[in-house]
MARGUMI-879631 format. One record per residue (C-alpha): residue in one letter; y, x, z negated. Coordinates in steps of 0.5 Angstrom, whole numbers, plus 2048, in hexadecimal, padded with zeros to 3 digits. Layout:
# residues N
AYXZ;...
END
This chain:
# residues 415
M8627B27C7;E8647AC7CB;T8677AD7D2;F86D7A77D0;Q8707A77C9;Y8767A77C5;R8787AC7C1;D87E7AC7BD;G8807A57C0;R8807A87C7;F87A7A77CC;F8777AC7CF;C8727AE7D5;E86E7B47D3;E8737B97D1;V8797B67D4;P87E7B07D2;V87E7AB7D7;E8857AA7D6;S8877B17D9;I8837AF7DF;A8877A97E0;E88D7AD7DF;R88B7B27E4;F8887AE7EA;G88B7A77E9;T8877A07E8;P88379D7EA;T87E7A37EA;Y8767A37E9;V8747A97E4;Y86D7AB7E4;S8697B07DF;R8657B57E3;N8617B67DD;R85F7AF7DC;I85D7AF7E3;L8587B57E2;E8567B27DB;N8547AC7DE;F8507AF7E4;R84C7B47E0;R84A7AF7DB;L8477AB7E1;V8447B17E4;D8417B37DD;G83E7AC7DC;F83A7AC7E2;R8387B47E2;D8317B27E1;I8307B07E8;S8327B27EF;C8397AF7EF;L83F7AF7F4;V8467AC7F1;C84A7AA7F7;Y8517A87F5;S8537A27F8;V85A7A47FB;K85C79D7FC;A85E79D7F4;N8637A27F5;S8647A67FB;N8697AB7F9;L8677B27FC;A8687B67F5;I8637B17F2;L85E7B27F8;R85F7B97F8;L85E7BA7F0;L8577B67F1;R8557B97F7;E8567C07F3;A8527BD7ED;G84C7BB7F1;A84D7B47F4;G84B7B17FA;F84F7AB7FD;D84E7A47FF;I8537A2805;V85479C808;S85979D80E;G85B7A3813;G8617A480F;E85D7A6808;L8597AA80D;A85F7AE80F;R8617AF807;V85A7B2805;E85A7B680B;R8617B9809;V85F7BB802;G8597BE805;A8537BA803;N84C7BB805;P84B7B680A;R8437B6808;A8467B3802;V84A7AD805;V8477A6806;F84B7A180A;S84A79A808;G84E79480A;V84D78E80E;G85278F814;K851796816;T85479781D;A85279B823;S8577A0822;E8557A181B;I84E7A281C;D8507A7821;A8547AB81C;A84E7AA817;L8497AD81C;R84D7B381E;A84E7B4816;R8467B4815;I8477B080F;L8417AE80B;M83F7A780D;F8427A180F;N84179B80A;V840795810;E84278E80E;S84078A814;A83B78A81B;G84178B81F;E84479181B;L83D79581C;E83D793823;M844796824;I84279C820;E83C79D825;S84179C82B;R8467A1829;V8407A7827;R83D7A582E;G8447A6831;A8467AD82E;A8457B3831;S8417B782C;P83D7B1829;E83B7B2822;P8377AC81E;P83C7AA818;G8397A8812;I8387A1811;S83879D80B;I83879580B;R83C792806;I83778C802;N83B786800;P8367857F9;N83A77E7F8;V83B7807F1;A84177D7ED;A8457827EA;E84A77F7E4;T8517817E7;H85777E7EB;P85477B7F1;Y85877F7F6;I8557857F4;S84E7837F3;T84A7857F9;G8427847F8;E84177D7F9;T83F779800;I846776800;H84977D801;K84A780808;F847787805;G840789807;V83A78680A;A834782807;P82E786805;E82A78380B;E82F784810;A83078B80D;L82878D80E;E82978B816;L82F78F816;Y82B795813;C826794818;R82B79481E;A82E79A81B;A82879E81A;A82679D821;S82C79F824;P82D7A7826;Y8347A6825;L8347A481D;K8317A7817;V82F7A3811;R8317A680B;G8337A1806;I83379A803;A8397987FF;C83C7927FC;H8437917F8;I84478A7F4;G84B78A7F2;S85178E7EE;Q85378E7E7;I84C78C7E4;L84B78D7DD;A84478B7DC;V83D78F7DD;E8397897E0;P83C7887E7;F83B78F7E8;V8347907E6;E8327897EA;A83578C7F0;L8327927F0;D82B78F7EF;Q82C78B7F5;V82E7917F9;L8287957F6;A82478F7F8;V826790800;A8257977FF;Q81E7967FE;R81D791803;L820796808;R81B79C806;A816797807;L81879780E;G81979E80F;I82079E80E;G8227A3809;V8297A4805;E82C7A9802;D8327A77FE;V8337A07FA;D83A79E7FA;L83C79A7F4;G8437997F6;G8487997F0;G84C7947ED;F84C7977E6;G8517937E2;I8567967DD;R85A7937D7;Y86078F7D8;A86178B7D2;A85C78A7CC;E8567897D1;P85078C7CF;P84F7937D3;L8497947D8;D8447977D4;V84379D7D9;N83E7A17D5;R83979B7D5;L83B79A7DC;A8397A17DE;R8327A07DA;E83079A7DD;I83279D7E4;I82E7A47E3;A8287A07E0;R82779D7E7;V8287A37EB;R8267A87E7;G8207AB7EB;A8217A87F1;S8237AC7F7;Y82A7A97F8;R8317AC7F7;L8367A77F3;I83D7A67F6;L8427A37F2;E8497A17F4;P84E7A07EE;G85579F7EF;R85979C7EA;A85479F7E5;L8577A67E6;V85E7A47E7;G86079E7E4;D8617A07DD;A8647A67DF;G86B7A37E2;I87179F7E0;L87779C7E3;V87D79E7E0;T8837997E2;R88A7987DF;V88D7917DC;L89278F7E1;Y8947887DD;V8927837D8;K89377C7D9;Q8927757D5;N89176E7D8;P8907687D3;L8887697D4;K8877717D6;N8897787D4;F88977D7DA;V8897847DA;I88B7867E1;T88878D7E3;D8897927E9;A8827927EA;G87F78B7EE;M8797897F1;N87B78E7F7;D8797937F2;L8737907EE;M87078A7F2;R86A7897ED;P86E7847E8;A8707807EE;L86A7817F2;Y8647807ED;G86877E7E7;S8667847E4;Y8687877DD;H86C78D7DC;E86E78F7D5;I8757917D5;V8787957D0;A87F7987CE;V88079F7D0;G8867A17CB;Q88779E7C4;S8867977C4;S8897917C0;E88578E7BB;K8877877BD;R8827847C1;V88377F7C7;R87F77B7CC;A88177C7D3;D87F77D7DA;V8807847DD;V8827837E4;G8847877EA;P88A7877EE;L8877847F4;C88977D7F7;E88277A7F5;T8807757F0;G87A7797F0;D87D7807EF;F87B7817E7;L8787877E3;A8767827DD;R87777B7DB;D8787787D4;R87777F7D1;E8797817CA;L87D7877CA;P88278B7C6;E8897897C8;A88B78D7CE;K89278F7D0;P8957907D7;G8947987D9;E88E7997D4;L88779B7D7;L8807977D7;A87A79A7D9;L8747967DC;L86D7997DA;N8677997DE;A86B7997E4;G86779F7E8;A86379B7EC;Y8657967F1;G86C7977F0;Y87079C7F5;V86B79B7FA;L86C7937FA;A8747947FA;S878791800;N87F792802;Y88178B801;N888789801;T889790804;R8887947FD;P88579B7FE;R87F79C7FA;S87F7A07F4;A87E7A77F2;E8777AA7F0;V8777AF7EA;L8707B37E8;V8717B67E1;D86C7BC7DF;G86E7BE7D7;E8757C07D7;Q8757C07DF;I8787BB7E3;Q8777BB7EB;L87A7B67F0;V8747B47F4;G8787AE7F8;R87F7AE7F9;R8837A77F9;E8847A4800;S88B7A3802;V88E79D806;E88F7A280C;E8887A480C;L88679C80C;M88B79B812;S8897A1816;R88379E81A;E88879881C;T88C797822;P893793821;
END
């Protein structure tokens, strides 16, 4: 059964009418499906069951504590990129030996927190970062060499938006293979560091198999050169970036991807680490919004909603597409309109020049595939409180993120 579907003209999430969620919690509200998240996770785990594989959920995709707990209980590790994300996974009882710390700008305090937590490894992205980690370990009261992985920049072009492509030389992420070999030699010679893995990450929302395979081949070639130098690695971290369907684009062939990867690492002594984020939660969430006004000018129709780019940044930031559906019985009449938010910015839009069922003020709309990079990118621009978040499990509804209040927004400030 589909997670989100119409029944007798009403739009459901699992067994719950979405309109009942809006009535109870207001709008805008993010609605997540517990069972779709688990289904996505189990499908990925099953695809790589023939090899040693650790799936580390990328917290940046959706960091809600209830979702983190759900995935931790299902057996996921975590890929984090900040001290705040480390605090989140610690809050839900994550096994620190299944936590990987990525990101180009780790601060001294964040490194110290990760050392205290005794995480699995740091994915190191520069010579300066390696020096920083070593210095923090050297200065610790009871130093324990942390696991180190160098993030290789394989210079692989991924067909995705330029803002979320990360694996080319022009990008800020990782280091070139030759520089990586130098860093590995320095780490292997240090009593304060333990070489554990090798990593890469080429981007996000990738729908082709070939870029992943090309990147893995380069990473494995570097691992072979390390072995020749007497430096062994246990974990090969291929990163994430597995895309989902937002419109009519062909989906990523995960089965083929698994076959290609397994063929390259089966029989080796490596454990594979994958860092999916969007692929686990993206299609498990929707954003529910209410139509405030409908207006026309000589050139355009506008549907003005109570959700804007402060709630869902992706359309304004990337020009991203989210299908928009009516939550209730929709009109048979179709109109072409811009769906826009209430913010005082021309760039505040959810869809442009989109053909939709004719909407009326007070009606509800749902933006699909909003479970990843939705709430986590939300802001308080125009002093607008962030939305509520709800997790649905069959017929059960759990409020997992209450709506902010204006009073909370001002509580940190002094007049």
